[in-house]
N, C-alpha and C positions, 0 to 999 in steps of 0.2 A: 504494499500500499504505500503511495506517494501522491502527494496533492499540495495545492497552494490555495489559500482562500483569504477573504477579507478579515482583519481582527474583529471589526464591529458585528458582523453577521455571526461570526463564530462565538463571541462573548454572549450575544443575546441568546443564542440557542443552548450555550452552557448555562446560562443563568435560570432558563426554563428547566433543563434537565437536572441540574443540581439540587434544585428545590423539590423534585419528585422523589430521589432517592433519599434514604435514611442515612443520616449521619452515623447511629449507632446500629449495629445489625452484627448477629453472629455469623451471617454468611457473607464472606468476603466479596463476592460478586455483585451483591445487592449494593454495595457502595461504589460500583463502577457503573460507567456508561459504555454502549457499545457503539464504537464508531465504525461504519461502513461506507466505503467509497465505491460508487459505481458511475456508470454514463449518467445516471441522474442527477448527481452532485453527492454530498456528503450528508449522509443519515445519522442522527445521534439519537440513540434510543436509551430510554431510561425506565426503572420500575421499582416499586415496593411491593410488588407482587398483587396490590390492591388496584394498582392504577398503571397504566404504561403510557408514555409518550414518545413517538415517534416524529423528528422534527428534520425536514429535509432542506437543506441551504445550497444556493450554487457553489462550486468550487471547479478549479482546475484540476483535473484528474489525470495523473501522469500514469499510475498502475493503481488498479484495483485492489481491494482486500478490506479486512475487517480486523479490528482488535479490541480488547475491553481495557478501559484506563480508569484510573480513580475520577470520579466525577468533582470532588471538591478541591483536588490538589490541581486538576487541569483547569478549573475555572478560576482559581487564585492566580495561577500562572499567567494565563490569558489576559486575565484584568490588569495586571501590572505590567505587560508589554506596553511598548509606546503606542500611541494613538496612529491612525491612518497609516498603518503598516501592513504588508502582507505576512502571512504566517505560513510556513511550510510544515507539512507532517510528514514523517517517513517511518514506517514500521521495520525495524531491525529484528527479523524473524529468529535469527541465530541467539541474540542475547535476551530476546524477549522484551525488547523496549521500544517505546514509542519517542521518536527524536521530534522535539518542538525547536525550531528555530526561527528568530527574527530578527533583522539586523545584525548586531554583535551578540544577541543572545541565543543560548543554546541550552535546552533541558533533555535529559534521558530518563524517562519515567518506565517503571517497571510495568508490565501489562500481563493479562491474563487472556488465554486463548478464548476465541471467538466462541468456542462450543462450551464454555462455561457458562455463558450467558442464559438465563431462563429463557425457555421456548414460551411465546406468548400465544397462547391459544384463546380463541373467542368463539362463542355461541352464537346461535342465529339470533338476529333482530328482528323483532315482529313488526316494528313501526319505523319508517325513514320518513323524513320530511327535512324542508330548509327553512332557516329564518335570516333575514337581514342581519348583519353583525350588530348594528345599533339597536335593534330591537331585543336581541338576546341578550345585549348587555344591560339594556334598560331593566329588563325583567329579573335580573339578577342583583345589580347595583341598588335597586329600589327596595330589595327585600333582605338581603344579605345581613346587613347590620343587626337584624332581630333574631339571627341564629342562636341557639343557646351553646354556651361554653362549657356546660355541666355533662362531665363524661357519665354520670349515671343515668343522664336523659339522652342516651345515644342517638335516639330517633327524632331528637330536636335538633341534633348537630349538622344540620344541612338546609337545604331548600326544596320544598316539597312542589314538585311539577306535576299538573293534571289538567285534563281538559274538561268542560262543561258547557252546558247550553243556557245562556243568560238571556232572557226576554226574546228568546227566538234566535239569538245569535250564537255561535259557537265560538269560544274563546280558549285560549290557552293561558293558564293563570300559574303564577309562582306565589308561594307562601312561606313565611318563615315566623317561628314564635320562640320565645324562651319563658313562656307562661305570664310574662309581666306587660309584654307588648305583643303586636302582632302586626307583620306588614304583608300586603297583597298587591301584585300587580297583573295587569292583564293585558294580552294583545289578540288580535285577530288569529282564529286557529289556522294554522297553515295546513295545505293539502297534505293529506296522508297522516295528520296527527291525531286527529279526534278519535276517541277510545282507545288511545294508548294506555299502558300499564301506568297506573298513580305511582310514582317514583319519588324518593328523597335522594338527592344529590349530596354528597358529603362535603364538609367545610373545606377540606383539603382539596378536592375537585374543583370546587367554586374557586378557590384561590388561584388555581393554576390555570382555568379556563378564561378568567377574567385578564390575566397577563397576555394570552394569546389572542384574545379577541381584539386587544389593540393594535395587532399586526394584520388583521383581517381586511382585505378589500372586495371580497366577494361574500356571497351569502354563505353562511355555515351549514353544512350538512350534519343532521343528528340522526343516530340510529339508537333504538331504545328496545329493551327487552325487560322483564320483570327484574332481573338481578344486574343488568349493565346498561351503560350508557356510552355513546362514542361520538366524538365531536370531530369533523373535518374540516380544516380551516386552510384557506388559501390566501397569501399574501404576496406582495409583490416580489419578493426576495426570499419566501418561505413557503414550505407547505407543512402542514402538522396534524397527525391524528392522535387526539387524546381519548385513551378508553379507561373506563373505571368501574369498579365494581360499587354497587348501591348499596345504601343503609338499609338493612332488613327492619321491619317493625312497620307500625301504621302511625300514620300522622293524626293527631289530634282531630276529631270533626270541629273545625273552626266557625264553620257557617254561622252557628247561632249567633256567635260573637259579633257578626256584621250588623245584626238586627238591634237596633237601639232606639226604644221607645224615648226620644227625648223630648225634654221640655223647653229647652232653649238652644238657640243657635247663636254661635259667636263667629264674627268674619273679622280677620286680622290680616292686615298687611305681611305677607311673608317675610319677606328680607328683613324688615324692621323688626318683626318680633324674633326672628332667628338671631339677630344682633343684639338685642335686647336681653334674651335669655343668656348669650354668651357673656355679656358684660356683667350681669346680676351673678351669674352663675361663678364668676371668679374667686368669690369670697366663701364658697360652699367648700367643706372639707370631705374627706374620704369617708369619714365614719357616719356622715348622715348628710347625704347628698340630696338634700330636699330644697324645692323651690316652691315658694308660695303664690299662687296667682288669684289675686282678688278681682272680681267684676262687678262693674256696678256703674249703670247709665252712659255707656259708650266709653269708659274708662277702664283699662286692664293695668293693674298696679302689680309688680313682680317685686317679691321680697326674698331675701336670702340671709340668712344669719348663722354665725359659727362662732364657737369660744375661741378659737386660733385666729380668724381673720376679720372678725367684725361683722358688719352688716351691710347690705346694699339694697337699694330701691330704686325702681325706675317705673316711669307711668307712659303709657301708649294709648293713641287714639284708636279706638276699635268700633265695630258696629256690633253693640251689645244693648239694646233699647229697654233693658227690664230695669224696674225700680228695686226689685229685690236684690240685695248683695249676695253673691256666691263665692266661697272660698274653697280652692281645691289644691293639693300638694302633689308634685310629681318628682320623680327622679330627674334632676337637671340634665344628665348624659342622655338619657332615654328621650326627654323631651327636645333636647338639641339634635339628637340622631334623625328623629322624625322631620325636624324644620328643616334640615339641611337636605332633605330628599324631595322638598316640595319647590318645584321651580316655576309655579305660576305667580302670578302678582299678589294674590290674596288666597287663603284657605280658610277652610270651613270646619269648624269644631262643633260637633253635638253633643250637648250636656244634658244629664239627668240631674244629679246632686253630686255633693262633694265626697260620697262613698262610691260612686258607680264609675265604670269605665267609660272613656270618651272616644267618640270617633273622630279622626281627623283625615280631611282629604283636601287636594287641591281643588280650590273653587273652579268649577267648570270641567273638571276632570273625573268621569266617572270610572275610571280604569285603574286608579292607584286607591288604596285606602289603609289607614293605620287605626289600630286600637292600642290605647294606653291605659293601664289601671294607674289610679291614684296612689300616693303613698299615705300612710297612716303615720303621724308623729306627734 
C-alpha cells in the first residue's frame, strides 16, 4: 500500500473514526482503524462492535493494500503535522509498519494485519428512504438536548424515531426525554418511511451522525430494521456509511403529555427571553438551578437567588393579559436549552398552574413542541 493525500481531508476522516473506537478495550484491534487503499480512494473503517463507520476520501493511490493502525495515535500525529501539506502513507510489510511522511517529518507506526480487523456483517434493512441533510439535522438538533444521561434509563439515552399520521398527513417524528423535559420535532414523511419500525438511536450514534451531516451536500439515505440503522452520506470530498445497533426497549408513551388543557397562554419574544434567562441565570449555583418566572399583566419578571452569588432580576414585556399573577420555577439550564432551539421571532407557552408542566413551541410552527416540568423549591 502506497499513497498520498491532503492533510485536511485525512485529519477530518481520522477525527470521525477515532471518536467511534473505544479508548479502553481488552481487544487490541478495536483501538485500531482499518486503512484500505483502492481505486476509489482511501477507506477508513472504525468500529466499537455496536457501531461501524466507513469513510472514503480522495487519494492518489500508487499501490493498493490495507492495514490496521492505532486510531488515536494516527490522529494525534496527523493533527500535529504542518497544515496545507501532502501526507504520504506507505506500508512496510516486512517490518509490519505504516510509514507516515510529510515534509521533513517521518513516523513509523506498528500495524496489525488486515485480517485481524472484525468482519462487519449486516442484516437486511426493511425500510429505506432519503431525507435532505438539513431536514435530518433539524430533526436531531431540535431534540437531542433532551436525551437522558442516566445509564439506568438506557432506553431514554437516545432519540426516538417513528412515523405517524397527524390530521391526515403522514409525518416522521423524533422525540427525546429525560422525564423532566420532552422535545419533539417532525417533518413530512419521506417515501418509503411510513410504517417503519419504531426505533431509538443511541446518544453516541447521534453524536457521530451530526458530525457527518456537516459534510453532506446530497440527500442522506437511511436504512432501518428493528435492531439497526444505516446512514449513507455523500459530500463533495467524502462518502461515508455509518451503521449502528439500536437501543433495545420501548420509548415511553409521550403522546398524552402533548395534550395540555391550558388556562392561560403566554407569548414572548424568543431572542429577548433567551437572553434574559441567560443573564439572570448567571447567579444560579449548581445545587439549586432554579429560576422563578412571575407573570402579571403583560410583564414577565425573572428572579434568581443563591447564597454564593447573590441575586438577579429582570423584567420583560410579554403578551400575558391576565390580572391574576402566576409564579412558576424552572431549571434554568432546561429552560435555556429549549429557548435556544426556538428560531421564530416569538414563542408560545401554554400554562395551567405553578405545579403543572408547560408546553412551549415556536409561534406559528406546529412541527416543533417542547414540554417542561416545573421545579418545586
